[in-house]
N, C-alpha and C positions, 0 to 999 in steps of 0.2 A: 504494500500500500504506500503510495507516494503522497504523503500529506504535504500540502503546500500552504504557505502563509501568504496573505496579501500584504504588500508593503507599500506604504505611501511614500513618495519621494517629493520633497519640497512642499510647496503650498498646493497640494492636491494636483500637481502638474501631471503626474503620471502614476499609474499603479502597476506594480510588477509582482510576480509571484516567485517565491523561493522555496525550495524543498527544505525539509527539516535537516537533512544532511548538509545542504549548502549553508544553512543558518548556523549549524554547529561548527562547521569548518570556518566560517567567518568569525565566530566568537573565539575559536581557538587561535586564529591568526591575530586577532586583536589582543588576546591574552598574552601571546608571545611578545607583541610590541610593548605591552604593559610591563612584562617581565624584563625586557631590555631596558625600559625606562627606569625600573626599580634598581637595576644594576648600576645605571648611570647615577642615580640619586645616591646610592651607597658609596660609590667612588667619590662623588663630589663631597659627601659628608666626611669621608676619610681625609680628603685633601684639606677641607676646612679645619678639621681637628689638627692636622699637621701644621697648618699656618698659625692656628691659635697657640700651639705649643711653642713654635719658633718665636713668635712675637712675645709670648709670655716670658720665655727664657731670656731673650735679648733685651727686652724692655722692662724687666722685673724692677719694681720699685719706682718706675717713672710715673709721675702723676700729671704729665703733660696732657692737656685736653685732647689733642689729636690721637695720642696713644689710647686713651680711654675710649674715645669714639671708635677707633679701629677695632678694639677688642669687643666693644658692644655690638658693632655691626657684624662681626664674624659670629658672635654668639646668636644674634638674631637670624642670620643666614642659616646657621645650623638648626635652629628651632623651626624655621620655615621648611627646611628640607625634611625634618621629621614629620611635619604636618603633611607635606606632599607625599611622603611615603605612606602615611596612614590613610590618606585619601585614595591612593592607588590600591592599597590592600583592600579597602572597603569596596571600591569599584570592582575589583577582580572577584571578590567574594559574591557580590550581587550578580555579576555576569555568570559565574559558575553555578550559582543557585538557579538562575533563569535557564541556563543550558540543561540543567538536570531535570527541569520540568518538561523539556521537549520530548 
């Protein structure tokens, strides 16, 4: 049995149908892209941590406003990467949950 879904494209411009297998394959491809993005986020986080450590070691004890601003900006960037990772994990879980219902 070839169950097909109707899929609306754009503002009701066109209607296409897609098989369950095609839909699952598209979800799997998207999940691979999410996984690749998560790996990039992980690497970026590691690089930021390294930068924070280097700055912290080199500028230890400095109370110059620029140093404090740089450290705060790196900390904020790290926190935002963590939020980004959490969002991708949630999105992936929702996609997997949807795919499991097909």
